[in-house]
C-alpha positions, 0 to 999 in steps of 0.5 A: 826410131832409126831407119836404115837411111841413117847413119846410125847403128842400134845397141842394146845392153843385151849384146854384151851380157855374159848371162846371155847366150848368142840364141838368146841375143848376146852378140860379142863373143863369151871373152869379151862379154861383161855381167849386168851390162848398163846403158851408161857403161856403154854410153861411155865407152862408144864415147871414148871410141869417138862413136858419138852415141845418143842414148834412148832410155825408153827402148827394149830388145825384141827379144826382151819386151818386159826389160825396158833396159834401153839402147844406144845409137852409135855412127857406122864407122866400121862394121856393126861387129867390129864396133860392138867388139870394140865397145866390149873391150872398153867395157 
């Protein structure tokens, strides 16, 4: 579990999912969103940006507890929103 003191952000696939509304959990603008984002594709994108990602497959987003999509931990090198958009552009 990541605590506030650690230098990592938590990133879920739902943040990039084109089929999910902002109210339901998407965090990037629709023009950067993709269909069916996977933790593996997000992991690759974060690696290419030098964010030292860590994959946690056993996790789920609180708005979707029935879907165990996993999550990625990335370094806090900028604001979370800016990093999410950078990852989305690579996806």
